[in-house]
Structures are given as C-alpha cells and as structure tokens.
All heavy atoms as TSV, in Angstrom:
chain	resi	resn	atom	element	x	y	z
A	1	MET	N	N	101.312	130.842	89.466
A	1	MET	CA	C	101.940	129.467	89.499
A	1	MET	C	C	102.924	129.307	88.341
A	1	MET	O	O	102.599	129.744	87.199
A	1	MET	CB	C	100.840	128.420	89.450
A	1	MET	CG	C	100.110	128.288	90.749
A	1	MET	SD	S	98.884	126.905	90.840
A	1	MET	CE	C	97.626	127.573	89.829
A	2	LYS	N	N	103.987	128.695	88.678
A	2	LYS	CA	C	105.102	128.449	87.612
A	2	LYS	C	C	104.739	127.291	86.636
A	2	LYS	O	O	104.045	126.422	87.087
A	2	LYS	CB	C	106.387	128.019	88.292
A	2	LYS	CG	C	107.352	129.109	88.490
A	2	LYS	CD	C	108.745	128.614	88.966
A	2	LYS	CE	C	109.572	129.805	89.394
A	2	LYS	NZ	N	110.768	129.392	90.012
A	3	LYS	N	N	105.059	127.569	85.445
A	3	LYS	CA	C	104.919	126.525	84.394
A	3	LYS	C	C	106.261	125.699	84.416
A	3	LYS	O	O	107.289	126.245	84.751
A	3	LYS	CB	C	104.737	127.136	83.039
A	3	LYS	CG	C	103.419	127.909	82.969
A	3	LYS	CD	C	103.256	128.475	81.646
A	3	LYS	CE	C	101.963	129.318	81.463
A	3	LYS	NZ	N	101.800	129.904	80.175
A	4	TYR	N	N	106.145	124.434	83.998
A	4	TYR	CA	C	107.290	123.567	83.939
A	4	TYR	C	C	107.378	122.935	82.513
A	4	TYR	O	O	106.331	122.581	81.888
A	4	TYR	CB	C	107.191	122.460	84.993
A	4	TYR	CG	C	107.543	122.887	86.329
A	4	TYR	CD1	C	106.714	123.681	87.051
A	4	TYR	CD2	C	108.762	122.566	86.885
A	4	TYR	CE1	C	106.999	124.120	88.357
A	4	TYR	CE2	C	109.107	122.917	88.215
A	4	TYR	CZ	C	108.292	123.726	88.915
A	4	TYR	OH	O	108.553	124.141	90.171
A	5	ARG	N	N	108.618	122.840	82.009
A	5	ARG	CA	C	108.842	122.246	80.673
A	5	ARG	C	C	109.525	121.032	80.773
A	5	ARG	O	O	110.513	120.868	81.500
A	5	ARG	CB	C	109.698	123.235	79.826
A	5	ARG	CG	C	110.045	122.739	78.492
A	5	ARG	CD	C	110.876	123.677	77.606
A	5	ARG	NE	N	111.858	124.463	78.328
A	5	ARG	CZ	C	111.895	125.766	78.403
A	5	ARG	NH1	N	111.111	126.468	77.735
A	5	ARG	NH2	N	112.868	126.317	79.120
A	6	CYS	N	N	109.102	119.999	79.943
A	6	CYS	CA	C	109.788	118.675	79.837
A	6	CYS	C	C	111.063	118.904	79.067
A	6	CYS	O	O	111.016	119.417	77.994
A	6	CYS	CB	C	108.832	117.718	79.085
A	6	CYS	SG	S	109.684	116.129	78.859
A	7	ILE	N	N	112.158	118.506	79.583
A	7	ILE	CA	C	113.507	118.758	78.959
A	7	ILE	C	C	113.704	117.707	77.861
A	7	ILE	O	O	114.595	117.963	77.041
A	7	ILE	CB	C	114.612	118.610	79.948
A	7	ILE	CG1	C	114.735	117.341	80.662
A	7	ILE	CG2	C	114.577	119.826	81.017
A	7	ILE	CD1	C	115.941	117.178	81.559
A	8	LEU	N	N	112.856	116.702	77.829
A	8	LEU	CA	C	113.025	115.680	76.704
A	8	LEU	C	C	112.187	116.025	75.426
A	8	LEU	O	O	112.685	115.942	74.350
A	8	LEU	CB	C	112.585	114.308	77.188
A	8	LEU	CG	C	113.336	113.807	78.325
A	8	LEU	CD1	C	112.852	112.385	78.747
A	8	LEU	CD2	C	114.826	113.696	78.040
A	9	CYS	N	N	110.991	116.549	75.663
A	9	CYS	CA	C	110.125	116.825	74.376
A	9	CYS	C	C	109.620	118.232	74.285
A	9	CYS	O	O	109.093	118.625	73.307
A	9	CYS	CB	C	108.987	115.818	74.447
A	9	CYS	SG	S	107.616	116.246	75.545
A	10	GLY	N	N	109.772	119.007	75.358
A	10	GLY	CA	C	109.402	120.445	75.306
A	10	GLY	C	C	107.936	120.743	75.700
A	10	GLY	O	O	107.416	121.846	75.725
A	11	TYR	N	N	107.206	119.632	76.116
A	11	TYR	CA	C	105.857	119.842	76.648
A	11	TYR	C	C	105.921	120.721	77.873
A	11	TYR	O	O	106.774	120.692	78.698
A	11	TYR	CB	C	105.261	118.474	77.038
A	11	TYR	CG	C	103.912	118.575	77.782
A	11	TYR	CD1	C	102.691	118.791	77.152
A	11	TYR	CD2	C	103.924	118.535	79.226
A	11	TYR	CE1	C	101.484	118.940	77.862
A	11	TYR	CE2	C	102.730	118.664	79.933
A	11	TYR	CZ	C	101.472	118.817	79.230
A	11	TYR	OH	O	100.327	118.941	79.870
A	12	ILE	N	N	104.930	121.664	77.893
A	12	ILE	CA	C	104.803	122.618	78.978
A	12	ILE	C	C	103.580	122.313	79.876
A	12	ILE	O	O	102.451	122.284	79.337
A	12	ILE	CB	C	104.820	124.176	78.466
A	12	ILE	CG1	C	106.071	124.418	77.781
A	12	ILE	CG2	C	104.482	125.012	79.697
A	12	ILE	CD1	C	106.166	125.795	77.231
A	13	TYR	N	N	103.836	122.056	81.143
A	13	TYR	CA	C	102.785	121.815	82.111
A	13	TYR	C	C	102.347	123.143	82.618
A	13	TYR	O	O	103.135	123.916	83.272
A	13	TYR	CB	C	103.198	120.918	83.287
A	13	TYR	CG	C	102.091	120.844	84.301
A	13	TYR	CD1	C	100.928	120.002	84.106
A	13	TYR	CD2	C	102.079	121.593	85.446
A	13	TYR	CE1	C	99.959	119.984	84.951
A	13	TYR	CE2	C	101.044	121.570	86.365
A	13	TYR	CZ	C	99.999	120.707	86.104
A	13	TYR	OH	O	98.925	120.651	87.013
A	14	ASP	N	N	101.139	123.545	82.367
A	14	ASP	CA	C	100.581	124.823	82.731
A	14	ASP	C	C	99.584	124.433	83.961
A	14	ASP	O	O	98.529	123.884	83.681
A	14	ASP	CB	C	99.838	125.492	81.650
A	14	ASP	CG	C	99.330	126.816	82.027
A	14	ASP	OD1	O	99.213	127.167	83.194
A	14	ASP	OD2	O	98.915	127.543	81.051
A	15	PRO	N	N	99.904	124.952	85.174
A	15	PRO	CA	C	99.028	124.600	86.312
A	15	PRO	C	C	97.563	125.120	86.152
A	15	PRO	O	O	96.694	124.620	86.700
A	15	PRO	CB	C	99.773	125.211	87.464
A	15	PRO	CG	C	100.953	125.866	86.981
A	15	PRO	CD	C	101.143	125.661	85.508
A	16	GLU	N	N	97.507	126.214	85.412
A	16	GLU	CA	C	96.089	126.848	85.259
A	16	GLU	C	C	95.232	125.852	84.418
A	16	GLU	O	O	94.037	125.935	84.547
A	16	GLU	CB	C	96.223	128.173	84.553
A	16	GLU	CG	C	96.828	129.243	85.483
A	16	GLU	CD	C	96.846	130.633	84.887
A	16	GLU	OE1	O	96.197	130.770	83.795
A	16	GLU	OE2	O	97.576	131.451	85.453
A	17	LYS	N	N	95.788	125.084	83.560
A	17	LYS	CA	C	95.038	124.126	82.725
A	17	LYS	C	C	95.055	122.736	83.266
A	17	LYS	O	O	94.122	121.983	83.115
A	17	LYS	CB	C	95.676	123.994	81.253
A	17	LYS	CG	C	95.585	125.308	80.525
A	17	LYS	CD	C	96.292	125.202	79.178
A	17	LYS	CE	C	96.275	126.603	78.459
A	17	LYS	NZ	N	97.016	126.517	77.150
A	18	GLY	N	N	96.052	122.335	84.067
A	18	GLY	CA	C	96.196	121.021	84.655
A	18	GLY	C	C	96.494	120.022	83.492
A	18	GLY	O	O	96.962	120.307	82.393
A	19	ASP	N	N	96.127	118.776	83.734
A	19	ASP	CA	C	96.288	117.724	82.696
A	19	ASP	C	C	95.006	116.822	82.760
A	19	ASP	O	O	95.036	115.732	83.406
A	19	ASP	CB	C	97.579	116.885	82.986
A	19	ASP	CG	C	97.802	115.755	81.970
A	19	ASP	OD1	O	97.013	115.763	80.977
A	19	ASP	OD2	O	98.660	114.897	82.357
A	20	PRO	N	N	93.901	117.329	82.175
A	20	PRO	CA	C	92.668	116.689	82.311
A	20	PRO	C	C	92.621	115.187	81.836
A	20	PRO	O	O	91.992	114.380	82.424
A	20	PRO	CB	C	91.668	117.494	81.463
A	20	PRO	CG	C	92.337	118.828	81.290
A	20	PRO	CD	C	93.819	118.569	81.441
A	21	ASP	N	N	93.412	114.871	80.785
A	21	ASP	CA	C	93.512	113.473	80.294
A	21	ASP	C	C	94.059	112.619	81.332
A	21	ASP	O	O	93.817	111.305	81.350
A	21	ASP	CB	C	94.410	113.486	79.073
A	21	ASP	CG	C	93.707	114.153	77.850
A	21	ASP	OD1	O	92.479	114.341	77.972
A	21	ASP	OD2	O	94.417	114.427	76.900
A	22	SER	N	N	94.882	113.118	82.315
A	22	SER	CA	C	95.368	112.294	83.355
A	22	SER	C	C	94.712	112.451	84.663
A	22	SER	O	O	95.169	112.026	85.754
A	22	SER	CB	C	96.949	112.641	83.576
A	22	SER	OG	O	97.657	112.362	82.389
A	23	GLY	N	N	93.569	113.158	84.704
A	23	GLY	CA	C	92.780	113.382	85.891
A	23	GLY	C	C	93.380	114.412	86.790
A	23	GLY	O	O	92.967	114.584	87.961
A	24	ILE	N	N	94.203	115.380	86.240
A	24	ILE	CA	C	94.727	116.473	87.056
A	24	ILE	C	C	93.885	117.718	86.790
A	24	ILE	O	O	93.851	118.235	85.658
A	24	ILE	CB	C	96.221	116.725	86.645
A	24	ILE	CG1	C	97.025	115.434	86.669
A	24	ILE	CG2	C	96.769	117.844	87.443
A	24	ILE	CD1	C	97.108	114.842	88.055
A	25	ALA	N	N	93.302	118.224	87.828
A	25	ALA	CA	C	92.312	119.307	87.748
A	25	ALA	C	C	93.085	120.645	87.434
A	25	ALA	O	O	94.229	120.779	87.925
A	25	ALA	CB	C	91.534	119.460	88.967
A	26	PRO	N	N	92.480	121.583	86.730
A	26	PRO	CA	C	93.021	122.862	86.551
A	26	PRO	C	C	93.268	123.510	87.951
A	26	PRO	O	O	92.510	123.342	88.891
A	26	PRO	CB	C	91.928	123.632	85.854
A	26	PRO	CG	C	91.144	122.632	85.094
A	26	PRO	CD	C	91.173	121.411	85.976
A	27	GLY	N	N	94.404	124.286	88.008
A	27	GLY	CA	C	94.725	124.838	89.331
A	27	GLY	C	C	95.658	124.038	90.115
A	27	GLY	O	O	96.026	124.421	91.281
A	28	THR	N	N	96.077	122.887	89.589
A	28	THR	CA	C	96.982	122.037	90.364
A	28	THR	C	C	98.458	122.365	90.119
A	28	THR	O	O	98.986	122.332	88.964
A	28	THR	CB	C	96.804	120.531	89.987
A	28	THR	OG1	O	95.382	120.124	90.150
A	28	THR	CG2	C	97.731	119.584	90.769
A	29	PRO	N	N	99.107	122.902	91.201
A	29	PRO	CA	C	100.598	123.221	90.972
A	29	PRO	C	C	101.428	122.040	90.677
A	29	PRO	O	O	101.089	120.840	91.086
A	29	PRO	CB	C	100.971	123.874	92.296
A	29	PRO	CG	C	99.938	123.432	93.257
A	29	PRO	CD	C	98.716	123.064	92.571
A	30	PHE	N	N	102.539	122.258	89.902
A	30	PHE	CA	C	103.456	121.108	89.576
A	30	PHE	C	C	103.789	120.288	90.817
A	30	PHE	O	O	103.837	119.131	90.768
A	30	PHE	CB	C	104.556	121.640	88.815
A	30	PHE	CG	C	105.502	120.566	88.243
A	30	PHE	CD1	C	105.188	119.942	87.121
A	30	PHE	CD2	C	106.638	120.230	88.987
A	30	PHE	CE1	C	106.051	118.902	86.569
A	30	PHE	CE2	C	107.484	119.157	88.434
A	30	PHE	CZ	C	107.166	118.536	87.252
A	31	GLU	N	N	104.152	121.011	91.828
A	31	GLU	CA	C	104.617	120.375	93.086
A	31	GLU	C	C	103.628	119.380	93.638
A	31	GLU	O	O	103.902	118.411	94.368
A	31	GLU	CB	C	105.125	121.384	94.120
A	31	GLU	CG	C	106.222	122.232	93.672
A	31	GLU	CD	C	105.830	123.412	92.747
A	31	GLU	OE1	O	104.640	123.603	92.521
A	31	GLU	OE2	O	106.794	123.965	92.223
A	32	ALA	N	N	102.417	119.632	93.366
A	32	ALA	CA	C	101.217	118.808	93.896
A	32	ALA	C	C	100.857	117.555	93.053
A	32	ALA	O	O	100.059	116.797	93.472
A	32	ALA	CB	C	100.047	119.608	94.142
A	33	LEU	N	N	101.531	117.518	91.857
A	33	LEU	CA	C	101.271	116.329	90.962
A	33	LEU	C	C	101.661	115.058	91.716
A	33	LEU	O	O	102.775	115.047	92.391
A	33	LEU	CB	C	101.943	116.503	89.644
A	33	LEU	CG	C	101.491	117.652	88.750
A	33	LEU	CD1	C	102.538	117.738	87.510
A	33	LEU	CD2	C	100.117	117.415	88.234
A	34	PRO	N	N	101.006	113.976	91.478
A	34	PRO	CA	C	101.528	112.612	92.018
A	34	PRO	C	C	102.929	112.331	91.591
A	34	PRO	O	O	103.300	112.681	90.461
A	34	PRO	CB	C	100.489	111.664	91.562
A	34	PRO	CG	C	99.481	112.389	90.890
A	34	PRO	CD	C	99.836	113.811	90.546
A	35	ASP	N	N	103.731	111.655	92.393
A	35	ASP	CA	C	104.970	111.257	92.049
A	35	ASP	C	C	105.162	110.377	90.858
A	35	ASP	O	O	106.050	110.458	90.047
A	35	ASP	CB	C	105.732	110.569	93.184
A	35	ASP	CG	C	106.008	111.452	94.328
A	35	ASP	OD1	O	106.123	112.737	94.079
A	35	ASP	OD2	O	106.172	111.073	95.514
A	36	ASP	N	N	104.009	109.674	90.523
A	36	ASP	CA	C	104.016	108.791	89.383
A	36	ASP	C	C	103.478	109.469	88.075
A	36	ASP	O	O	103.303	108.731	86.989
A	36	ASP	CB	C	103.308	107.458	89.608
A	36	ASP	CG	C	101.778	107.658	90.014
A	36	ASP	OD1	O	101.396	108.818	90.134
A	36	ASP	OD2	O	101.112	106.734	90.032
A	37	TRP	N	N	103.197	110.792	88.149
A	37	TRP	CA	C	102.715	111.497	86.995
A	37	TRP	C	C	103.754	111.501	85.995
A	37	TRP	O	O	104.933	111.584	86.274
A	37	TRP	CB	C	102.233	112.900	87.353
A	37	TRP	CG	C	101.737	113.702	86.244
A	37	TRP	CD1	C	100.530	113.650	85.726
A	37	TRP	CD2	C	102.552	114.639	85.459
A	37	TRP	NE1	N	100.441	114.578	84.632
A	37	TRP	CE2	C	101.607	115.173	84.451
A	37	TRP	CE3	C	103.846	115.138	85.488
A	37	TRP	CZ2	C	102.069	116.120	83.562
A	37	TRP	CZ3	C	104.175	115.990	84.519
A	37	TRP	CH2	C	103.295	116.523	83.562
A	38	THR	N	N	103.370	111.363	84.755
A	38	THR	CA	C	104.438	111.447	83.663
A	38	THR	C	C	103.931	112.419	82.546
A	38	THR	O	O	102.736	112.655	82.416
A	38	THR	CB	C	104.609	110.078	83.026
A	38	THR	OG1	O	103.322	109.606	82.481
A	38	THR	CG2	C	105.195	108.998	84.012
A	39	CYS	N	N	104.887	112.789	81.723
A	39	CYS	CA	C	104.609	113.761	80.689
A	39	CYS	C	C	103.583	113.143	79.733
A	39	CYS	O	O	103.809	111.933	79.213
A	39	CYS	CB	C	105.923	114.097	79.957
A	39	CYS	SG	S	105.718	115.098	78.481
A	40	PRO	N	N	102.502	113.860	79.375
A	40	PRO	CA	C	101.494	113.280	78.559
A	40	PRO	C	C	101.947	113.091	77.073
A	40	PRO	O	O	101.385	112.384	76.309
A	40	PRO	CB	C	100.336	114.201	78.591
A	40	PRO	CG	C	100.856	115.508	79.171
A	40	PRO	CD	C	102.127	115.164	79.950
A	41	MET	N	N	103.081	113.743	76.733
A	41	MET	CA	C	103.551	113.695	75.355
A	41	MET	C	C	104.527	112.588	75.178
A	41	MET	O	O	104.492	111.844	74.220
A	41	MET	CB	C	104.173	115.025	74.929
A	41	MET	CG	C	103.215	116.240	74.852
A	41	MET	SD	S	101.998	116.034	73.592
A	41	MET	CE	C	102.951	116.495	72.220
A	42	CYS	N	N	105.464	112.384	76.093
A	42	CYS	CA	C	106.617	111.474	75.891
A	42	CYS	C	C	106.765	110.481	77.027
A	42	CYS	O	O	107.594	109.600	76.912
A	42	CYS	CB	C	107.862	112.188	75.643
A	42	CYS	SG	S	108.626	112.927	77.137
A	43	GLY	N	N	106.010	110.603	78.113
A	43	GLY	CA	C	106.106	109.650	79.216
A	43	GLY	C	C	107.227	109.907	80.194
A	43	GLY	O	O	107.540	109.114	81.021
A	44	ALA	N	N	107.832	111.012	80.055
A	44	ALA	CA	C	109.035	111.400	81.029
A	44	ALA	C	C	108.530	111.602	82.438
A	44	ALA	O	O	107.353	111.981	82.514
A	44	ALA	CB	C	109.747	112.681	80.498
A	45	SER	N	N	109.346	111.324	83.381
A	45	SER	CA	C	109.013	111.514	84.773
A	45	SER	C	C	109.067	113.004	85.212
A	45	SER	O	O	109.575	113.800	84.495
A	45	SER	CB	C	109.881	110.669	85.672
A	45	SER	OG	O	111.174	111.185	85.673
A	46	LYS	N	N	108.513	113.207	86.426
A	46	LYS	CA	C	108.577	114.593	86.950
A	46	LYS	C	C	109.954	115.158	86.981
A	46	LYS	O	O	110.176	116.379	86.939
A	46	LYS	CB	C	107.889	114.648	88.292
A	46	LYS	CG	C	106.381	114.727	88.270
A	46	LYS	CD	C	105.777	114.674	89.741
A	46	LYS	CE	C	106.065	116.023	90.392
A	46	LYS	NZ	N	105.421	116.048	91.794
A	47	GLN	N	N	110.952	114.284	87.287
A	47	GLN	CA	C	112.330	114.629	87.403
A	47	GLN	C	C	112.867	115.206	86.073
A	47	GLN	O	O	113.953	115.934	86.054
A	47	GLN	CB	C	113.234	113.522	87.869
A	47	GLN	CG	C	112.964	113.126	89.280
A	47	GLN	CD	C	111.665	112.326	89.567
A	47	GLN	OE1	O	111.124	111.711	88.588
A	47	GLN	NE2	N	111.155	112.400	90.727
A	48	ASP	N	N	112.268	114.975	84.958
A	48	ASP	CA	C	112.630	115.482	83.648
A	48	ASP	C	C	112.049	116.805	83.304
A	48	ASP	O	O	112.064	117.167	82.130
A	48	ASP	CB	C	112.394	114.447	82.614
A	48	ASP	CG	C	113.189	113.137	82.790
A	48	ASP	OD1	O	114.410	113.310	83.086
A	48	ASP	OD2	O	112.633	112.051	82.706
A	49	PHE	N	N	111.487	117.584	84.305
A	49	PHE	CA	C	110.846	118.849	84.024
A	49	PHE	C	C	111.751	119.857	84.683
A	49	PHE	O	O	112.286	119.662	85.767
A	49	PHE	CB	C	109.391	118.888	84.604
A	49	PHE	CG	C	108.386	118.231	83.623
A	49	PHE	CD1	C	108.334	116.923	83.466
A	49	PHE	CD2	C	107.551	119.048	82.881
A	49	PHE	CE1	C	107.461	116.308	82.555
A	49	PHE	CE2	C	106.598	118.544	82.031
A	49	PHE	CZ	C	106.546	117.062	81.952
A	50	GLU	N	N	111.690	121.125	84.094
A	50	GLU	CA	C	112.394	122.225	84.732
A	50	GLU	C	C	111.428	123.432	84.708
A	50	GLU	O	O	110.599	123.574	83.844
A	50	GLU	CB	C	113.633	122.568	83.858
A	50	GLU	CG	C	113.305	123.016	82.476
A	50	GLU	CD	C	114.568	123.192	81.634
A	50	GLU	OE1	O	115.743	123.019	82.163
A	50	GLU	OE2	O	114.444	123.681	80.478
A	51	PRO	N	N	111.477	124.278	85.852
A	51	PRO	CA	C	110.713	125.421	85.840
A	51	PRO	C	C	111.057	126.386	84.691
A	51	PRO	O	O	112.196	126.566	84.414
A	51	PRO	CB	C	110.924	126.012	87.196
A	51	PRO	CG	C	112.208	125.497	87.674
A	51	PRO	CD	C	112.459	124.214	86.920
A	52	ILE	N	N	110.026	127.124	84.271
A	52	ILE	CA	C	110.268	128.208	83.269
A	52	ILE	C	C	109.646	129.418	83.733
A	52	ILE	O	O	108.685	129.440	84.546
A	52	ILE	CB	C	109.769	127.889	81.911
A	52	ILE	CG1	C	108.274	127.539	81.916
A	52	ILE	CG2	C	110.580	126.731	81.305
A	52	ILE	CD1	C	107.740	127.244	80.479
A	53	GLU	N	N	110.237	130.602	83.361
A	53	GLU	CA	C	109.749	131.885	83.763
A	53	GLU	C	C	108.579	132.358	82.909
A	53	GLU	O	O	108.567	132.148	81.762
A	53	GLU	CB	C	110.841	132.926	83.813
A	53	GLU	CG	C	111.932	132.587	84.691
A	53	GLU	CD	C	111.498	132.417	86.189
A	53	GLU	OE1	O	110.632	133.227	86.605
A	53	GLU	OE2	O	111.930	131.444	86.817
C-alpha cells in the first residue's frame, strides 16, 4: 500500500499504521479514509496529500 505525504507539513500517512488517534485502523488504505479525515499534524484535508514511492 502506498504512503501519502502532507504537502503542507510533511506528515506521512502510512496505511500499515493507520491513524489510531482518529479511529483509523491499521491496514486502511489512503483512498478508504473518510472524506472529512484531516492531517493529524496540521489539519490539512485529503486533497493536500500526495503519494510517495
């Protein structure tokens, strides 16, 4: 699964870890995150993330 980086603050969403503080279980791909999910570091929206290799 691809990781995604916030273009505003550099936070990396790792699908293997999820985002437990926001109730996102490990193994959740970025595409499956709710539309209202935001970056846990800076509050940026999903549109402010880019895939990384």
